Structures are given as C-alpha cells and as structure tokens.
C-alpha positions as a Markdown table, in Angstrom:
| # | Residue | x | y | z |
|---|---|---|---|---|
| 1 | Met | -41.0 | 23.7 | 34.4 |
| 2 | Glu | -41.1 | 22.2 | 30.9 |
| 3 | Thr | -39.9 | 18.8 | 29.8 |
| 4 | Thr | -38.0 | 18.1 | 26.6 |
| 5 | Ile | -37.0 | 14.7 | 25.1 |
| 6 | Cys | -33.7 | 14.6 | 23.3 |
| 7 | Pro | -34.3 | 13.2 | 19.8 |
| 8 | Trp | -30.8 | 11.6 | 19.7 |
| 9 | Cys | -30.5 | 9.8 | 23.0 |
| 10 | Gln | -34.2 | 9.7 | 24.0 |
| 11 | Thr | -33.4 | 11.2 | 27.5 |
| 12 | Glu | -35.8 | 13.4 | 29.3 |
| 13 | Ile | -34.4 | 16.9 | 29.9 |
| 14 | Val | -36.1 | 19.0 | 32.5 |
| 15 | Trp | -35.3 | 22.7 | 32.5 |
| 16 | Asp | -36.3 | 25.6 | 34.6 |
| 17 | Glu | -38.4 | 28.4 | 33.0 |
| 18 | Glu | -36.3 | 31.1 | 34.6 |
| 19 | Leu | -33.1 | 29.7 | 33.0 |
| 20 | Gly | -34.7 | 28.8 | 29.6 |
| 21 | Ala | -34.4 | 25.9 | 27.3 |
| 22 | Glu | -31.3 | 23.9 | 26.9 |
| 23 | Glu | -29.5 | 24.4 | 23.6 |
| 24 | Glu | -27.5 | 21.2 | 24.0 |
| 25 | Cys | -28.4 | 17.8 | 25.5 |
| 26 | Pro | -26.5 | 17.5 | 28.8 |
| 27 | Tyr | -26.2 | 13.7 | 28.2 |
| 28 | Cys | -25.2 | 13.2 | 24.6 |
| 29 | His | -24.1 | 16.8 | 23.9 |
| 30 | Asn | -26.0 | 17.0 | 20.6 |
| 31 | Glu | -27.7 | 20.3 | 19.7 |
| 32 | Leu | -31.4 | 20.3 | 20.4 |
| 33 | Lys | -32.4 | 23.1 | 18.1 |
| 34 | Gly | -31.9 | 23.0 | 14.3 |
| 35 | Tyr | -29.2 | 20.3 | 14.4 |
| 36 | Arg | -29.5 | 17.8 | 11.6 |
| 37 | Thr | -33.1 | 18.8 | 11.1 |
| 38 | Leu | -34.8 | 18.7 | 7.7 |
| 39 | Asn | -37.7 | 21.1 | 7.2 |
| 40 | Ile | -39.9 | 20.3 | 4.3 |
| 41 | Gln | -42.3 | 23.0 | 3.2 |
| 42 | Leu | -45.1 | 22.0 | 0.9 |
| 43 | Gly | -45.9 | 24.5 | -1.8 |
| 44 | Asp | -47.4 | 24.9 | -5.2 |
| 45 | Glu | -47.1 | 22.2 | -7.9 |
| 46 | Glu | -44.9 | 24.6 | -9.9 |
| 47 | Glu | -42.2 | 24.5 | -7.2 |
| 48 | Phe | -42.3 | 20.7 | -7.2 |
| 49 | Glu | -41.9 | 20.6 | -11.0 |
| 50 | Glu | -38.9 | 23.0 | -10.8 |
| 51 | Glu | -37.2 | 20.8 | -8.2 |
| 52 | Ala | -37.9 | 17.6 | -10.2 |
| 53 | Asp | -36.4 | 19.2 | -13.3 |
| 54 | Gly | -33.2 | 20.0 | -11.4 |
| 55 | Asp | -33.7 | 23.7 | -11.5 |
| 56 | Gly | -34.3 | 24.1 | -7.8 |
| 57 | Pro | -31.9 | 25.9 | -5.5 |
| 58 | Asp | -30.1 | 22.7 | -4.4 |
| 59 | Ala | -29.6 | 21.3 | -7.9 |
| 60 | Asp | -26.0 | 22.5 | -8.2 |
| 61 | Tyr | -25.0 | 21.1 | -4.8 |
| 62 | Trp | -26.2 | 17.6 | -5.7 |
| 63 | Glu | -24.6 | 17.6 | -9.1 |
| 64 | Glu | -21.2 | 18.6 | -7.7 |
| 65 | Ser | -21.2 | 16.1 | -4.9 |
| 66 | Asp | -22.1 | 13.1 | -7.0 |
| 67 | Asn | -20.1 | 13.8 | -10.1 |
| 68 | Ala | -17.0 | 11.8 | -9.2 |
| 69 | His | -19.1 | 8.7 | -8.2 |
| 70 | Ile | -21.3 | 9.0 | -11.3 |
| 71 | Asp | -18.3 | 9.3 | -13.6 |
| 72 | Ala | -16.9 | 6.1 | -12.0 |
| 73 | Ile | -20.2 | 4.3 | -12.6 |
| 74 | Arg | -20.2 | 5.5 | -16.2 |
| 75 | Arg | -16.7 | 4.0 | -16.7 |
| 76 | Val | -17.8 | 0.6 | -15.4 |
| 77 | Glu | -21.1 | 0.8 | -17.4 |
| 78 | Ser | -19.1 | 1.6 | -20.6 |
| 79 | Phe | -17.1 | -1.6 | -19.8 |
| 80 | Val | -20.3 | -3.6 | -19.6 |
| 81 | Ala | -21.8 | -1.9 | -22.7 |
| 82 | Gly | -18.6 | -2.9 | -24.6 |
| 83 | Gly | -19.3 | -6.5 | -23.9 |
| 84 | Gly | -17.7 | -6.8 | -20.5 |
| 85 | Asp | -19.2 | -8.9 | -17.7 |
| 86 | Leu | -19.8 | -6.9 | -14.6 |
| 87 | Leu | -20.3 | -10.0 | -12.4 |
| 88 | Ala | -17.0 | -11.4 | -13.6 |
| 89 | Tyr | -15.3 | -8.0 | -12.9 |
| 90 | Glu | -16.6 | -7.9 | -9.4 |
| 91 | Ser | -15.7 | -11.5 | -8.8 |
| 92 | Gly | -12.1 | -10.8 | -10.0 |
| 93 | Val | -11.9 | -7.8 | -7.7 |
| 94 | Glu | -12.9 | -9.9 | -4.8 |
| 95 | Lys | -10.3 | -12.5 | -5.6 |
| 96 | Val | -7.6 | -9.9 | -5.8 |
| 97 | Leu | -8.7 | -8.3 | -2.5 |
| 98 | Asp | -8.7 | -11.7 | -0.8 |
| 99 | Gly | -5.1 | -12.2 | -1.6 |
| 100 | Gln | -4.0 | -8.7 | -0.3 |
| 101 | Asp | -2.4 | -8.2 | 3.1 |
| 102 | Glu | -3.5 | -4.6 | 3.1 |
| 103 | Val | -6.8 | -3.3 | 1.8 |
| 104 | Pro | -7.1 | 0.4 | 2.0 |
| 105 | Glu | -10.3 | 2.4 | 1.2 |
| 106 | Cys | -10.3 | 4.8 | -1.6 |
| 107 | Pro | -10.3 | 8.4 | -0.3 |
| 108 | His | -12.7 | 9.5 | -3.0 |
| 109 | Cys | -15.5 | 6.9 | -3.1 |
| 110 | Arg | -14.7 | 4.6 | 0.0 |
| 111 | Glu | -14.4 | 1.4 | -2.1 |
| 112 | Tyr | -11.6 | -1.0 | -1.6 |
| 113 | Met | -8.4 | -0.5 | -3.5 |
| 114 | Leu | -6.4 | -3.1 | -5.5 |
| 115 | His | -2.6 | -3.4 | -4.9 |
| 116 | Ala | -1.2 | -2.7 | -8.3 |
| 117 | Gly | 2.6 | -2.7 | -7.6 |
| 118 | Gln | 5.5 | -0.8 | -6.1 |
| 119 | Gln | 7.2 | 2.4 | -7.0 |
| 120 | Thr | 10.7 | 3.3 | -5.9 |
| 121 | Ile | 11.4 | 6.9 | -5.0 |
| 122 | Ser | 14.6 | 7.8 | -6.9 |
| 123 | Asp | 17.2 | 10.2 | -5.7 |
| 124 | Ser | 16.6 | 12.4 | -8.7 |
| 125 | Ser | 12.9 | 12.9 | -8.2 |
| 126 | Phe | 12.8 | 13.1 | -4.4 |
| 127 | Glu | 14.7 | 15.5 | -2.2 |
| 128 | Pro | 14.4 | 14.5 | 1.5 |
| 129 | Ile | 14.4 | 17.1 | 4.2 |
| 130 | Val | 15.6 | 17.0 | 7.8 |
| 131 | Pro | 12.7 | 18.0 | 10.0 |
| 132 | Lys | 13.4 | 20.4 | 12.9 |
| 133 | Gly | 14.6 | 18.4 | 15.9 |
| 134 | Met | 15.9 | 15.6 | 13.8 |
| 135 | Thr | 19.5 | 14.8 | 12.7 |
| 136 | Ala | 18.5 | 12.8 | 9.6 |
| 137 | Pro | 15.7 | 12.8 | 7.0 |
| 138 | Leu | 12.7 | 10.7 | 7.7 |
| 139 | Leu | 12.9 | 8.9 | 4.3 |
| 140 | Ser | 15.9 | 8.0 | 2.3 |
| 141 | Gly | 16.1 | 8.5 | -1.4 |
| 142 | Thr | 15.3 | 4.9 | -2.1 |
| 143 | Ala | 12.0 | 4.4 | -0.2 |
| 144 | Lys | 9.4 | 2.2 | -1.8 |
| 145 | Leu | 5.7 | 3.0 | -2.2 |
| 146 | Asn | 2.9 | 0.6 | -2.6 |
| 147 | Val | 0.6 | 1.7 | -5.4 |
| 148 | Phe | -3.1 | 1.0 | -5.1 |
| 149 | Val | -5.9 | 1.5 | -7.7 |
| 150 | Cys | -9.6 | 1.9 | -6.8 |
| 151 | Ser | -11.8 | -0.8 | -8.3 |
| 152 | Ala | -14.7 | 1.7 | -8.7 |
| 153 | Cys | -13.4 | 5.2 | -9.5 |
| 154 | Phe | -10.0 | 4.1 | -10.6 |
| 155 | Ser | -8.1 | 6.7 | -8.7 |
| 156 | Val | -4.5 | 5.9 | -7.6 |
| 157 | Ser | -3.0 | 6.2 | -4.1 |
| 158 | Arg | 0.5 | 5.5 | -2.9 |
| 159 | Phe | 1.5 | 4.5 | 0.6 |
| 160 | Leu | 4.9 | 3.6 | 2.1 |
| 161 | Ala | 5.9 | 0.0 | 1.9 |
| 162 | Glu | 5.9 | -2.0 | 5.1 |
| 163 | Glu | 9.7 | -2.0 | 5.6 |
| 164 | Asp | 9.9 | 1.8 | 5.0 |
| 165 | Arg | 7.1 | 2.4 | 7.4 |
| 166 | Asn | 9.0 | 0.5 | 10.1 |
| 167 | Thr | 12.2 | 2.5 | 9.3 |
| 168 | Leu | 10.2 | 5.8 | 9.6 |
| 169 | Ile | 8.7 | 4.7 | 12.9 |
| 170 | Arg | 12.2 | 3.8 | 14.3 |
| 171 | Lys | 13.7 | 7.1 | 13.1 |
| 172 | Val | 10.9 | 9.2 | 14.7 |
| 173 | Ser | 10.9 | 7.1 | 17.9 |
| 174 | Glu | 14.7 | 7.5 | 18.4 |
| 175 | Lys | 14.3 | 11.3 | 18.4 |
| 176 | Ala | 11.2 | 11.5 | 20.5 |
C-alpha cells in the first residue's frame, strides 16, 4: 500500500495498490493530479528572452485579461498627470462611500461603486412583460433604478431602488 498527502487539506490518503491511486481527495474533494498545478520547465536563455519580450505563447492571454484594469489605471494616471491629486481623489471616494447605504462592487474590477443618482424607467422606453404563472408584470413602467459608477474603471451599473425591490419581492411572493 502507498500513502499520499493531499496538498490542499494535508490529510494522509492511504490507497490500495490493487485499486490504484485516488484521483480526488476523499476529504476535501479536490483533484490530486494536475489540479491547480503550475509546471515550470527551465530551458535555454533564448526562451526566457522571448517570454520576457511578451512573444511567448501566453502573452496574448495576459494582455487580454488585464486590458480593462490597465485602461482604468491609465485614466486615473492621466488625471494625476493633468495636475490632479490622487490622494485627494481617493480620500473623496472614501467620503462618498462612507455616506452610502449600499456599496456594491464593480462587476468588472471589483472596486467599490459610487452612488451617482436615480433613473426612472419611463413607459415609452420600458415594456414590462407578464411572466408565465403570474397575473401582473414584475415591474411597473415607473420603476426607479439606482445608478452607480465605479471609482476605478468608471463603468456604470444600475440596480432597482429599495422601494421597487420590495414591490418586486411582494409580487413574486404572492404568486409563489
């Protein structure tokens, strides 16, 4: 019999040679082979230089995943380069966030969002539907949305205002 230690929960796993090795830890259920494992192969100096120049096989992946965050950093840096005070900006953001009842995270960069105002859904731009099993639409044509702006990447998100959330919950609960 051979013994294996799970790298995730540090539990000793004893397995029988006739049955073979476990592919999954029976305690934490993480995969034991090839799961979240980084293999680094050392090669020639030329390979290292290619990767350092950004010409390696993974260069495109890293460029794509970081572009949105890097663009946001550039916008804030351009503010600082134009004579803005980054510390004052961050301090102002903190003051605004401290006064908010709700502080959602940005879906793009996970920074906190600033409450910028409310938007009313007008009857002309919103056509409510009646979901199957319901007798009335979930939202009326005059619902209000809270508008939030990300302090880092400046993306905008909208969420139902508190009173309209409660109305939606009541409508769905009545028909459940």
